[in-house]
N, C-alpha and C positions, 0 to 999 in steps of 0.2 A: 652665229657663234660656231656651229659645226664646221663651216667653211674655213674660218680662221684657225680652228683647232687643227684641221688637216694641213693647212699651210705651215703652221708652226711645227708640226711633226716632220714635215718634209725638210725644212731648213735645219731643224734640230739634228736630223740624221745626216745632213750634208756636212755640217761643221763640227759635230761632236764625235769624238773618238769612243767607240764601244769596245770594252774589254772582252773580246770574243773568246779568248783562250780558256776562260773559266766555264764555258758552256760545253756540255757533252750531249750530243744528239744521237748517240748509239742506243740500241735496244728500245726504239720507239715505234716499232711496227706491231700494231695490235690488230691487224686486219683479220676479220672473221670470214665474211663473204665478200668476194670481189665483184663489185657492180660496175666494173669498167666495160664499156662497150667496145670491145676489141675490133669488131667488124667495121665500125665507123672510123676508128683510128687507123686501121691498116692502110687505107688509101692516102693517108696524110703523112705518115711517120717519116718517110725518106725525102720529103720535099725540102729543098734547100732553104726556103723561106718559111719553114713551118712556124717559127716564132712570130711571124707577121700575120698569119692567117687569123682572121676574126671569127673564131670558132670556139664553141663551148669546151670541146675536148682539149683544145690548145690552151685557152685562157684559164682552165681549171687545172692544168698540168696532168690531166689523165694520161697523156702520152707517156709519162714516166713509168707507168705500170707496164705498158707495152715494151718500153725500152729495157726494163728489168728482165722481162721474159726473153728478150733477144739475147741478153747476157753479154759477157765479154767486153772487149774494148769498144766494139761497135755500139752496144747499148749504153755504155758509160759516155762515149763521145756524143751520141745523139742527145742524151740527157743534159750534160753540162753545157753543150753548145746552145741548146734552145732555152734552158733556164737563164743562162747569162745574157744572151741576146735579148730575150723577152724583157728581162729586168732592166737592161740598159735603155730600152726605148720606152718603157712604161713606168719606170720608177717614180717619176714626179707627176704622173697623171692623177686625176681625181675621179670620183664618182664610179661609173659602171665597172671598170676593170678592178677597182679597189672596193667594190661593194663587200659587205661582210660575208655574203654567200660565196663569192668567187675567191676572196682572200682565204677563207677557211679551207676551201677545197684544195687550193694550191698548197697551203701550209701542210695539210695532212698528207698530200701526195709526196711532197718533198721529204717530210719526216719519215714516212713509211718506207721510202726508198733511199734514205740517206746513206746507210751503210754501203749499199751497192754503188751509188754514185761516187761516194767519197773514197772508195777502196783504192783507187789509183790516181787520185788527184795530187798535184803538187801542193806544197804548203800554201802558196799564194792563192791557188784555186780553192783549196779547202777553206781558207779564211773568207774568201769571197762568198762561198756557199753559206757559211755561217752568218755572214752579214745579211744575206738575202733572207735567211730564216728569221733572224731577229727583227729585221725590218717588217716582215709579214706579221710577226707576233704583235709588234707595237701598233701597226695599222689595224689589225684585227680587233685588239682590245679597245682602241679608240672608237671604232664603228660599233662594236658589241655593246658598249656602255650606252649607246643611244637607241638601242632596240627595245621594243616592248617584249614581254615574255612570250606573247603569242606570235611574234614575228621571227623568232629564232628557229632555224631548222636544226636538225640533229647533227649535221656536219659542223655547223657553227658552234654548237654546244660542245662537241668533241674537241674541236680546235681550241675553244676557250679553256677547257680542262687541261689539255696538253700544254697550252701556253702558261697557264697558272702554275703548273708543276715545274716547268722550265724556269720560270721567274721566281719560284719558291714563295708564292702568295699564300695567305692564310686560307687553309682549305675548309675551315668551318663555314666561312662565308661563301666559298665556291660551291660546296655541297648544298647550301641553302638555295642558291640561284639555280642549280641543276634541278633540284626537287620542284621548285616553283615552275620552271619552264615545262617540265614533264607533266605536271598537274594541269597546266593550262592547255596542253596540246592533246590530251586524251579525254574522250567523252565518257559518259556514264557506263557504257558497256565495255570500254577498253579499246575503242577504235580511234586511230589517229584522225584528227579533225581535218586533214586534207581530203578524207573520204576517197582516197586513191590507194588501192591495195598495194601497189608497188611502193609508194612512199611509206605506207604503213610497214611493209617488210623492211625497207631501208631504216626506218626509225628503230625497229627491233634490233636490227644488226648493229646500229650505232650505239644503242644502249648496251648491247652485249660487249662491244669494244670498250665502252666507257667502264663497264664492270671489270673487264680485264685490266684496264689501266689502273683503276683504284685498288684492285687486288695486288697488282705488281708493286705498287708503292705503299702497300700496307696501310691504306687509309680506312679509318673506321666509320661506322654509322652510315653505311650505304645500302642497308637492307631494302630500302624503298625501291631500288633498282630491280631487285629480284621480283618484287610484287608487280611492278610495271611491266617487266618482260613477260611474266606469266600471263597477265591479262591480255596483253597485245598478242602473244603467241596463240592463245585460245581463240581470239577473234580471227586471226590469220587463217587458221585451220578450217574456218567456216566458208571461206570465199574461193574455193576451187570448184570449177565446173567438172562434170563427169568425164570430160576428156583430159583432165589434169591441168587445164589452163586456169589462170586467174581471171576473175571478172574484170572488165575494162570500163570502169567509170572514172570520170574526172582526171583523165590523163594517164591512166595506168596502161601498161603493156605487158607482153609476155617474153621480153628479151632475156629475162633471167630466171624463168620459172623453175627450171631444174635446180639451179643453185639455191633458190629460196626454199624449195621443198627439202632438199638434202641438208641445208645449213640451218634452217630456221623453223621448219614445220615438224620434223621428226623428233618429237619430244614427249615422252610419256607423262611428264609433269603436267602438261596442258590438260590431259584427260581427267585429272583429278579436280579441275576447277569447274565451276558451274557457269554456264552462259546465261545471262539475263536477257529480258525482253528488250527489243529495239524500240526507241521512240524517235530517233533521229539518225539517219545514216542510210545504209544499204540493207533493207529488209530482205529476208530470204525464207524460202520454203524448201525443205529437203525430204525426199523419201528414197527408197531403194533405187528407183529408176529415173527420178526427175530432180532438177534443181532450177528454181526460179529466183532471180534477184531483182529487186525493185528499189529505185532511187527515190528516197523520201528525205533527202538532205535538206536542212534548213540553211540556205546560204547566208553568208556574212562577209564582212570586209576585213577579217583578220588576215594577217600576212600568211599564216600557216595554210589557209584555204584560198590563196589568191588565184590558184589555177583551177578552181571548181569550174566544171562545164555547165552549160545552159541546158542540162538534160533532165530536169525535174520530171518525175514520174516515168522515166524510161525504164526498161527492163531487159533482162537477158534470160534465155532458156537453154538448158541442156537436158538431154534425155537419152537413155539407153547408150551411154558411152560416148556421146558426141554433142557438140553444141549446135543449136539450130538458129536462134535469134540472138543478135549481137548489137552492140554499139560500134561505131566506126573506128575506135581506138585512138592511138596517139603515136607521134613520131619522136625520135631522138636525134634527128638529123643535125640539129644545132643546139641541142640541150633545151629547146623550147618547142612547144607544140605549135604547128601551124594553126592559126586562129580558127579556120573553118572546121577543124576537128572538135572545137569546143562549142560549135553552134548547135542549136536544138535539132536542126535537120539531120545532124550526124548521129542522132540517137533514136532509139525505138520508142518514140513518144508522140504525143499530139501537139501540133503547133497551129497557130492562127496567123493568117495574112503573111505567111512566109517570114515571120519575124522571130527573133530569139525570145525565149521565156525570160532570160536574164540578159541585160545589156552588157556585152563583153568589152572590157578594156584590155588592149593588147598586152600580153604577158603580165597581167596584173589582176587585181581584184575586180569584181563586177562593179560597174557604175550604178546599175539598178538591178534589183532582184526581187523575187517574191517575198513579201513581208510575212506572209502566212503560208506555211506548208504544214498540212495536217496529215496524220497517218493513224490507222487502226488496223488490227487484224483479229480474226476470229477463227479458232480451231475447233471444228465440229467433228463428229464421228465420220461423216461421209465427205466432208469438204473443208478446205482451208480458204479463207477469204482475206485478200489485201484490199484496203480502201485508202486512197490518198487524194489530196486536192491541193491546189495552189492558186494564188491570186496574181500571178505574174502578168496576166493580160487585163487585169481589171482597170488599171489607170488609162490604158490606151483604148480598150475596146469594151469596157464594162462587162467583162466575161470572167467567170470562175471556171476552172477546169477541174473535173473530177474523174478519177479512174478507179474502176473496180475490177479486180482479177480474182476469179474463183477457180480453184484447183480441185477437180473431182478426184477424191482419193480412191474410188472404186473403179474408175475408168481412166484411160489415158486421154483425158480431155481437160482443156483449160478454156474458160469462157471469160471474155473481156467485155467491159462496158465503159465507153468513154462519154462523158457528159460535158456539154458546153452550156453554161447557165448564165442567162442575162441578169445583171445586177442594177442596171440603170433604168431611167424613165423611158428613154428612147432605145429601141431595139434595132441596131443597125446590122446590115448583112456583113458576115465575115466568111472568108474562105478558110477552110480547115484542111489539114493533111495529117493523117495518122500513118507513121512509118514503122515498118518492120524490116530491119536490115538482116538479110539471110547470110549464113556462113557460106564460104566458097564450096563449089562442087555440089550444090543443091540444084537439081533440075526441077522444072515446073511445067504444069499444063493447066491453062485456064479453062474452066467449064461453067455450065449452068448460067449462061448469060452474064459472064464475068463476075459472078458472086461467089464462086468456088475456085480454089487453086489447089491442085494436087502437087505435093512436094515430095520428092524422092531424095533422101539423104545419101551421103557418101557411104554409109554402112548399109544401104538398101532398106532403111526404114521408110515407110510411106506415111505421110501426114496429110490430112485434109484441113485447109484453111478456109473458113467460111465467114461471110459478112452479110449484113442486111442491106448493104449498098454496093455499088460497083467497085471492083478491085482493078488495079493496074499494076504492072511491073515496070520498074525503072532501074537504071544503072546506079551503082553506088561503089564505094571502096571500103576496104578494111585495111587499116594500117596497124600491124601487129607483128611481133617476133622479127623485127628488123626488115620487114617486107611490106610492100603495098600490093594488095590484091584487088582485082575487079570482082565485084559481087553484084547480086541483085537485091532489090528491096520491094516488098509488097507495100503499096500505098492505097489507103482509103482517102479519097478526096471529095469535097463537096462544098456547098454554100448553105449557110443557115441564117435565118432571121427569127427563129423560134425563141421563145423564152427559155426552153429547155430542149436541147437537141441531144438525143441518145443514139450513139452509134455502137452497134453490137458486132462482135467478132468471136471466133473460136478456133482452136487448134486441137485436132483429134487424131490419134494414131489409128490407122486403118489396116 
């Protein structure tokens, strides 16, 4: 049915004359924070065949933001040439290029840059641009109507609202849909269910832009947006490391951290709200000198969380103004993360048999994932304790994984305990690896029969990493802030056939 609907739309637009003169696309730039990756686009923008390049920044029309910054006739010519040519070769295509996600982003980028592009177009060219916009609106609404509330990202939501305004739809129903989508995508503490702090920040930004759109058109009954923005903003402010970087779980990166901080985090209003306890998501401990973040996300197959990584029970640590232990990050080279960066081995966690905790499906939801992820915390006078577990390895290997992290409040010491617990009648041997990915520029020295590693940080802080078993150093990478860096990782590896294997480790400032 969906296929025939698409075919009908295409032929409808091919043979039906649209009265474009009645549509006005001026004053539709509501951009708050600009999440355009200009570094990635810079190398593409002047290519003669830009419109033919199968690249996210091209297919989403992000290059228009770069063109506008160029300004003048050069910027306008680059914009119109690539819009018109892209549309000419892709207008009647189906599926990927006209997915709701890509259609929404193209539409927003055209509308936000419309006045600039249209400023020196001839009448015929201006009408052609309007036709392209209206075609996008129709295809967006067709795809949008087939989406579940939890499959709609905030760009699609924003494009849906703008399209509804342009087509003068009943806004009572539009606001109802907006409210439903927001409620489906925010958890009990106010975190976006992607559990990706960058996507969380983009969600806030798009809600802020939605708020501005609604205020501009004097639309009533939108107070729920203020409440959502407040909750989301409060959560965002909790997820900065002591070096000012965002935590990098589930595809997040630090390409836009300064923009996020200046545009979304500096709000006194957030300080008046109360942060409630976490039962699902990225748990954390904070004091004057340390920040520890702990992945206890309960995976699912909702579209909003389709890019969750297989990093259950991974963690990151920062202390004394710098980050020490990290996950491997994410890339924006083509708008999608290389799949290996979603693997369990790219996270500071424990893995069995070199397999992923969750089975990754390329650029999509997990095929399989832990059905049970538990988490608890205990805040005592002298220590804070995280405890988490998952059954991601139970079906294959009859093993439950548990991790306990104890933060000593009186000393600069963190103690970890990882448990491999047999749940079957037969106890087979399994190989385990516990990985601790280190930040760049950390030097090391292995001592005490390979059970101790002395770490010296970039700020000359010295840490002692200890284990009750042998430690090795291996190469790793960190993909963050538009760069790929070679780093080191501490690895605890072994083989166990015990009913309960306990591996202990600690990190202490010396």
